[in-house]
Structures are given as C-alpha cells and as structure tokens.
C-alpha angles and dihedrals in degrees: 000000000000119000130176114205128181131207113221131175149130110282114283095018089123103250096141090053089047090052090050090055093051090052092047094048091052092049090244092128129027098221136021117248126208131217092226090050090050092230102103112142093220097045095060101146116098090231091057092047092050096048098036092227135103111253103162127044101254121207131209136168124225135170126214125175104317098338133092112212127203104203121202121193106198130197116268098197117097092229089067097044091119090061089049093049093052089056091050092071092067098050126112090181135005131214113210113200124204131181113247087221104042096031120184109009135183098271090044087066091049090051091048094052090051092050089052091048092051092040095232119163111234145197124206124221117190103209136192095041087154093067125099110263094025115149115172093182092055092049091049087054090052091051090052095046100037106030115015137346088212097074115117131183111240096178095101101004093069121047128193115239128194126304110296092009123117121258112263115234125191125233095261091060092047089052091048090055094043092054088062099047127047094206091052091046091056091047091047092053091048092043092224104133123098123224089256091054092049089050091052091048090053092048091049095047092050090050091048091050092241092119130037113198119215129198132169143206143111120290091192093056095034094244118154095359097113091047091050093047095050094047094043091052093049095046101047127079137172129198101216115142119258117257090259092051094042093057089065095051130081113256121255129169147151127240110230102171144011118212144162127222126225092277093051097255110156114240127197112202111210138183108212110223100175140005125000138283129208137193113273091023122123124241130192127219139157114269119242098265099038099086091074127093096003095291120130118193111183125211123200118204137167122251105232098179142009123205131189106206123212108178108308093336127078140190124218115241130196094204138010130199142207110302095026125127113212147145123244129207120208105045110112108182106033118131134202112271095023128124124242129196121001098355114135098185124076110221120248118262116267116267098213109076132164119255097187134073128200133187120233124224119196135170110289092222091066112087114249092231090059092050091046091050090056094047092046088054090052090047088052088057095041111026090186089073090080096197112210125187116195102204099193093044092041089223130139120206134181136188120238142177096224151326096283090058088057091051090052091048090056089056093044093052092048097046101038102034107015089238120144113207139163127206130220120236108288113254133193112275104233124188136193137220140165129262098214141010119282136171122237126200127200129181126180116186116145113153112309094002129097139175134137126189131185116195136181114215115194135164114273134200115294109268094016096114116202114337123190127208130180117221096154117126115243090235091061100049136006122248091250094057092043089053089050091056091051091048092053093048090055103033097088144006109273121221121245118222100239103061104350088254120149117285113239145164095038133124112219114199125191105225100176143326144180137224133185121238092225111020105041116107128182095256092054092075091050089057094044093047095050091047091050091051092048094045090052092051090051089061096040132092097246121210126203113221128199130198116254137198127226101222136197117193123189119185143138114291093245090070096053096103094048094047095048090048090050092052092050091047088052088055091248129140126218140196121242105291120253111222139186127186091281110013144045135210116207122186130180148108127289135171114265090225093063101030109040093094098037093103091073092050092046092051090050101055095035091050091241095307098103117090127204124188121185131196131177108276102185129243127310135173109293114259093215102028097150092052093049093046091051092047094049093049093199114181107206092193092056097050104120092201097064143032126185094203122097130226120231132176130228131164092359096306134095122236134185125243117197119239096255092055099036097084093062091051097053117121097220098054 
C-alpha cells in the first residue's frame, strides 16, 4: 500500500528531527541526523544546513510493515509557504507537529486552514515533551479550542495488541467516536460492536476528517516515535489500485514540483493518481499557456527516464504505479499544479501568493539573456516568482513572500549558477483594473504595414487576471489574425495608467479588426493590439488595487478593544468577533501594506500570547490610492513600452493620431 505523508509545522517545532526518527525506525537511514548538527537526511541542501531551517520540500521513501511511505518534509517558515502548499497536493495524510512548550502558533493556524481547504486528513504530534515548560495536555486543549474540537489523544486511549490483532481502545475513545456518529452511538449503547469494527470506524472517521488523532513525545530523545509509527500505520489507508490493476488503467497524475538536477536536466515531479507509466511511453498534458481563457492545447511527449528520489539520491525505475511519487525526465513544458495524463480537471489556483515585488541587480558584463535564462529556470521551479523583464527599462523584477526568501535566493544563485545578485528593497505589488466597460481602438499603418483592432475592456472577476474572448466575425478577420490578437493580449503584463502596475481582472474582447491582403505582417497586429488596449485605458476610469491578507487573530479577551482599533487603523475590515470566557477570534481582510508586520506588534502587547495567521486575500481597491500614485510618480506619456496613439498613412507617409482623436479616424467605424 502506497501512502504519501507530509510533515507540517510552525518553524522550530521539530518536524525535521521527527522525520529523521521515522526514517531511522523504518531502517531507511543508518543514523539519525540533527538540524543543529547540519547532517539531517531531509535537509540536504547547503542553504538548509547553514540556516538550520527547511527551505525546500524534501522527499524520502520508507517502508513499514506492508506499506511504502513517501515522506515529505515541508518548510515551516512563512516565506516558503508556496513551496509547502505545492507539496500539499500530493498528500494522503498530514502530520502537524506542535511544540509542547509553544503550542499552537501563527503559522500552525495557516497550515491548518490550508489542510482544511485541501481536505487532507491529519494527525497531530505534540513534540518536545522533554523540554522545561512542556505541557502536552495544555497544547491538546489549544488544539481543541483553536483548531478543531475533534482532536483526541490516542497515546493512552489506544493500545497496541499483538501482531495481526486489532488495536485496543478504551471506553473514553469509543464514547468520543460515538458522540460524532448516531449509528455508532446506538451500537455503543447496545454494546454490539467488535474490536475490529471499532477499529474500522476509527480508520473511516480519520479518513473522513471527522476525527484528528493526537499523540505526543520527544523526537530528539526518541520518545513516543515507535508508538506513533505503529498507530499511524494501522490507522491510515489509501485506495490506490494494486500494481496488477493499475497496469490496465489509463495513467493520470498531478505535477507538484519542477526541478533541475546538478547537470541541468529538467525534472517533473509527479504524484500518480491512477494507472501506471513506463519509460519510453508518451504522456499528454496541457501546455503552459493553455489554461487561460478556456483553451486547452495538449502536448504529447515521451518519458525518457523515471527517478524515485530518496533524499539527494535516486533510483531509476522502469515503471511507476498509482500512489507513487517520482520524477520524470523528458517533459519540457509541464508546470507545478498541472494535470498529466488522463486528468479531466484543472487544479485550483494556489492560495499562497506573493504580495511583494523586488528589483534585481546583476553584473553588467553578464548578458541579459543569460541572467533571464537562469531566472526563468527558477520561475519554472517556483511559479510564484513571477519573473518580469522590462525590455525598454532594462529592469528585472520578481515577486516574493518576504525578505528571508530574497536572502535564500542570493545563496541559490551564487551556489547553483555562480551569479552574484543584489535585490532592491521589497515593495508592495500593486495592480490596476477598470471600473466600467470601455472600447479601445488601435490602428497601425506606416508605409507598407496595416492592422486595425477594436477591443472591449470590461471589469472581470476578482483574481481572474486578464481574460481574452473573441467576438470578431469570421468575415472581418481570419482565424490566424484573431489568434494573433489573443496571443498579444496574453503575452505580457500590460501597464496600467496610474502607476504602471500590471493590469488585472479585466476581460478583453476582440470586437472586430482589419488586415490588408498585401501589406499586413505579423508584428502589425501586435502594434495595433497594444495601441487599442492603451487607448481604451485612456478613456477608462482606472482603479488602483492593492494586495490584501485574510487574517485570523487569536488573543486574550482583554486585548479585544486594542486589536479591533488596530485593524481599523490599518484600513482593514473584520467579521463579528467570536469570543469565549477568556479569548477572542477575529477574522477579516486587511491591506498587506499596513498589516504585514502586525505580528510583531501583536506579540509585543499580548506578551507573546496573541497569534496572527495571514493568507493571501486577493486584490481590492487601494486604501491610499492618491498617496501611492503620487509616490510612484509614473508618467504614462513617457512609458517607452506603450503608446496610445495610432499610426495612419497618407500620401505615402505615416503620421500619428493622438488617442483622443484616433477613434474618429478608424477605418471600421
């Protein structure tokens, strides 16, 4: 039986040490490494050893009894939440670690909300019970009050019998299950279930996320690890087909990571969901740009190699089956989060998204194309980076979660590519949209060139980006030229007029257009499309958007007035507070610009007892738009990338028509 389990926690909860113990107890490694000794099997990158934190989602394979486990150790620092979220999509079960001293912390809540969103069954392990101030009972109470009421301690309530015998649960655990299921309650009162039936009920309720088992111990001192491993193995199940059954099914899988080995070979990491896949077989998947606008262009490529990774090492495989985690060589345009093979459903967009942008400075003697190639490779591995190259400005920008991510990127670029870079101070990543529908007109007709494009630009759904639609009649413009217009709408981020920030949340519809049988060239429609977009924006009511966080604040009730006032002062909005006799929970939305550092302030006045968890909350109208626009000082007329004027031709010479006069000069009106 194949099972993929992930380790998740707030930073420094001890999950890497816990993973080392699991590998040691299953004879997967000969000796247990430690993060502070820089010899942990799962933290194999030099950057991780130097910093003592998990940066990349490490993978290991272990076998216990009749199960094969794929073990994922995910980053615990908020700056690497995107890496953690990509790993979530592979997990059959999760193990959430908490410190028996610190208990539930801010990032623990973020992890928990993601697990709920992805519907992943989870176990809790309260770690570091050997430390001074440790209190497993108190932390279990925090789990029940702050995360889920359905957590139950199995340390003493469930005992391990002999080989092949059912686990023995005490009456309190049976009652805990019965309280959550009417059928079980009736059976409990009538005392008519066998031990095997109670075991099966527990397994089912864990799988259905109605029960969350909790155990405790010390990973560092190897206390409670054997007990956890045995109970976890007995209480988890997967329904992947056997190898014999899988061979007869069509292959389907999800890409959870893109990587490159030391020689630069591109690796596509896949979780097989159904069927099997062998070397030299072909697999289909949607190309990078095909998920937009309802189109789906499929590529078919040959698998030239399959690797099963275990730490830094890997073994070659001829065939993999449902439930396996593996890396494939030979696929050139896969992307993290995409489906491969016979998968009908496109995965949901990732919830963790960067809200900051930073400029990149690199040695001038290095060709730009070489630097871009390196950053495109990194963007392949981490799509959240959102690499943007402004050709006319000769400026490279990336999107990041925080300052620590930038520090790690400096090390990655130096060690992997020998490239020394510096980053500018991270700034808020603003975007722009329009308030109402407008029409934009673009005409490009210097001598021996011709293209005209009419577009409608209207507000789209929040978070939709830039969507293209084709409403042009076939008699007006050929399919090839219409596709060109769509390609140019989507090929780059377009500048808004207020701050030059990327345009988003708009639907751009091609209404009509015109080409010339003799004089139209491919680049003409690029010029006409960009001018039509820009001309439409000149007429629109433009809106500046800022990124926001969805926040959850837990604190003692005495701080409620201060916290609510702080949220209002930060231009946030909140839901009615939930309160108990001693604590409050406040949820809402706040601008990233005013709230990203609030965790430090909260910890200060609550004496470390207040908890803040932040998740990407999308874009909303900017609370201080005029101030931001003035500070940015963007001159729309000086932007070398765009012009809103159109080019016409008369008497053998081209001439420019400004945007506010261009509409009257169009040929199709």
